Structure formats: structure tokens, C-alpha cells
C-alpha positions as CSV (number, residue, x, y, z in Angstrom):
1,M,-0.6,-3.0,11.2
2,S,-4.2,-2.9,12.5
3,D,-5.6,1.3,12.9
4,T,-6.0,0.2,16.7
5,L,-1.8,-1.1,16.9
6,S,-1.2,1.6,14.9
7,R,-2.8,3.9,17.7
8,L,-1.9,2.2,20.4
9,T,1.5,2.2,19.4
10,T,1.7,6.3,18.7
11,A,-0.3,6.7,22.1
12,L,3.0,4.7,24.0
13,A,5.7,5.6,21.7
14,G,9.5,7.1,24.0
15,R,7.5,4.6,26.6
16,Y,6.9,0.9,25.9
17,R,7.1,-0.8,22.2
18,I,4.7,-2.8,21.7
19,E,5.5,-6.8,20.6
20,R,2.2,-8.5,19.9
21,E,-0.6,-9.7,20.9
22,L,-1.3,-11.9,23.8
23,G,-4.6,-12.6,24.1
24,A,-7.7,-10.5,23.9
25,G,-11.3,-11.1,25.7
26,G,-14.6,-9.0,26.1
27,M,-13.4,-6.1,28.0
28,A,-9.7,-5.0,26.9
29,T,-6.9,-7.1,24.9
30,V,-3.3,-7.6,26.1
31,Y,-0.4,-7.2,24.3
32,L,3.4,-8.2,25.1
33,A,5.4,-4.8,25.4
34,H,8.7,-3.7,26.4
35,D,9.4,-1.0,28.7
36,L,11.9,1.2,27.3
37,R,12.1,3.5,30.6
38,H,13.0,0.0,32.9
39,D,14.4,-2.1,30.4
40,R,11.3,-4.9,30.8
41,E,9.3,-7.2,29.5
42,V,5.9,-6.7,30.7
43,A,2.0,-7.2,29.6
44,V,0.3,-4.0,28.7
45,K,-4.1,-4.3,28.9
46,V,-5.6,-1.9,26.2
47,I,-9.4,-1.9,27.1
48,R,-11.5,-2.1,24.0
49,P,-12.7,1.1,22.4
50,E,-15.7,0.5,22.3
51,V,-15.8,-1.1,25.5
52,S,-15.4,2.7,27.3
53,A,-17.5,4.0,25.3
54,E,-19.9,2.5,27.5
55,L,-19.8,2.8,31.6
56,A,-17.2,-0.1,31.8
57,A,-14.3,2.2,31.3
58,D,-15.0,3.4,35.3
59,R,-15.1,-0.8,36.0
60,F,-12.1,-0.8,34.4
61,L,-10.7,1.7,36.8
62,L,-11.6,-0.3,40.2
63,E,-10.1,-3.5,37.7
64,I,-6.6,-1.3,38.2
65,R,-7.2,-0.4,41.5
66,T,-8.1,-4.0,43.3
67,S,-5.4,-5.5,41.2
68,A,-2.5,-2.7,42.3
69,R,-3.4,-3.8,46.4
70,L,-2.7,-7.5,44.9
71,Q,0.5,-9.1,45.8
72,H,0.0,-13.0,45.2
73,P,3.1,-15.2,43.0
74,H,0.2,-16.1,41.0
75,I,-1.4,-12.6,40.1
76,V,1.2,-10.0,37.8
77,P,1.5,-6.4,39.8
78,V,0.4,-3.5,38.2
79,F,3.6,-1.3,37.5
80,D,1.8,1.5,35.7
81,S,-2.1,2.6,34.4
82,G,-3.1,5.2,32.3
83,D,-4.8,6.4,29.5
84,A,-4.9,8.0,25.9
85,P,-8.0,10.0,23.7
86,R,-10.5,7.1,24.5
87,R,-8.3,4.1,25.7
88,G,-7.5,2.9,29.4
89,Q,-4.5,0.6,29.4
90,T,-2.8,-1.1,32.3
91,D,0.5,-2.9,32.5
92,E,1.9,-5.9,33.8
93,E,4.6,-7.7,34.0
94,A,4.7,-9.9,31.5
95,P,3.9,-13.7,32.2
96,P,6.5,-16.5,31.9
């Protein structure tokens, strides 16, 4: 298990169980996780540490707020958001 995945698993313990990585881009990595509280699959988006050290954390928060207001059948809804030390994350409905 990578150091990043290990820290993420620890940070989300008791709330989400990380299953696997779904994909990664220039700003963040998305993981398939199980929401332990609501017994459902979700996608957890985690900003990359090197990106969060820059001004991108503000951009990530803006993305969370903007996405949370959107409602469309082809856009995954935002259910929750939060942060851990040097990390930002959102959880969204898992894509089919």
C-alpha cells in the first residue's frame, strides 16, 4: 500500500473504506470507497499534496461549492466534503 493510500485510509477510517483508485488527473486522485455510515459506494476525490501546497486548495473548495449546487442526471452529486491535514476530499456518488 502506498504512503498516500495508507494515510488516506487512516484519515477516513470509521467513515469510508477505500476500495481502489478510479483515476487520477493533474489536480486530484479519485478513489472508489464504501460509505460505512450509509452503506453505499461513493467516489472520494483527494487533492494531490503537491497541489494543495500551492493556491489550488482555494480552487478545490470553490469546485466543491460549485459542484454541490449542481443537479443534473449526468453530474455526480456531492454528498459530503472535508479535509485532513494537507488533504482535501469530497465524496460523490460512485459512477456506474
